[in-house]
C-alpha positions in Angstrom: 1.5 15.7 -12.5 0.9 19.3 -14.2 4.1 20.6 -11.2 2.3 18.9 -8.5 4.8 17.2 -6.2 3.6 13.4 -6.6 2.6 11.1 -3.3 4.7 8.0 -2.2 4.1 5.7 0.5 6.2 3.0 1.2 4.8 0.5 3.4 6.7 -2.5 5.1 4.1 -5.4 5.2 5.1 -8.8 6.9 3.2 -12.2 6.3 3.0 -12.1 2.8 3.9 -15.7 1.3 2.7 -15.5 -2.2 2.1 -13.6 -5.4 -1.9 -14.1 -4.5 -1.3 -12.4 -1.0 0.6 -9.9 -2.5 -2.2 -8.8 -5.4 -4.7 -8.9 -2.6 -2.6 -6.4 -0.8 -2.6 -5.0 -4.2 -6.2 -5.1 -4.6 -7.4 -3.6 -1.5 -5.3 -0.7 -1.7 -6.1 0.1 -5.1 -10.0 0.4 -4.1 -9.2 3.3 -2.0 -9.9 6.1 -3.8 -6.8 8.9 -2.7 -4.5 5.7 -4.4 -3.7 6.4 -7.8 -1.5 3.0 -7.8 -0.6 0.3 -5.9 2.8 -2.3 -6.6 3.8 -4.8 -3.8 7.5 -6.3 -3.8 6.8 -9.8 -2.2 10.5 -10.5 -1.5 11.1 -6.8 -0.3 8.1 -7.2 1.5 6.7 -3.4 1.1 4.1 -2.0 -1.1 4.8 1.1 -3.2 1.3 3.6 -3.1 1.4 6.6 -5.2 -1.2 9.0 -4.0 -3.6 11.7 -5.7 -4.6 13.3 -2.8 -3.2 12.8 0.9 -4.4 10.3 2.9 -4.2 9.7 6.7 -1.0 6.5 7.6 -3.7 4.7 9.7 -6.3 4.1 6.9 -4.0 2.5 4.7 -2.2 0.3 7.8 -6.4 -1.2 8.6 -6.4 -1.9 5.1 -4.1 -4.3 4.9 -4.4 -5.6 8.7 -7.9 -6.5 7.5 -6.4 -9.1 5.5 -4.8 -10.4 8.3 -1.4 -8.8 7.1 0.8 -6.9 9.4 2.5 -3.1 8.8 5.1 -2.6 10.2 6.0 0.9 9.7 4.5 3.4 6.6 7.8 6.0 5.1 
């Protein structure tokens, strides 16, 4: 990371019921240019998103809610 602080967001997500759901969310989040990686934990009902650049939380929320899931929080 060459001295740059890693930007990590933890997003709470309701409505995912299977690995297919988790994969859809990971793929959608990963398609955002500011996202370095996205990892969904189905059991914990959240996604850990590592960013290349700062992004508005509303953009992440919209991206997930377009798929039919509910964002409960973003930290």
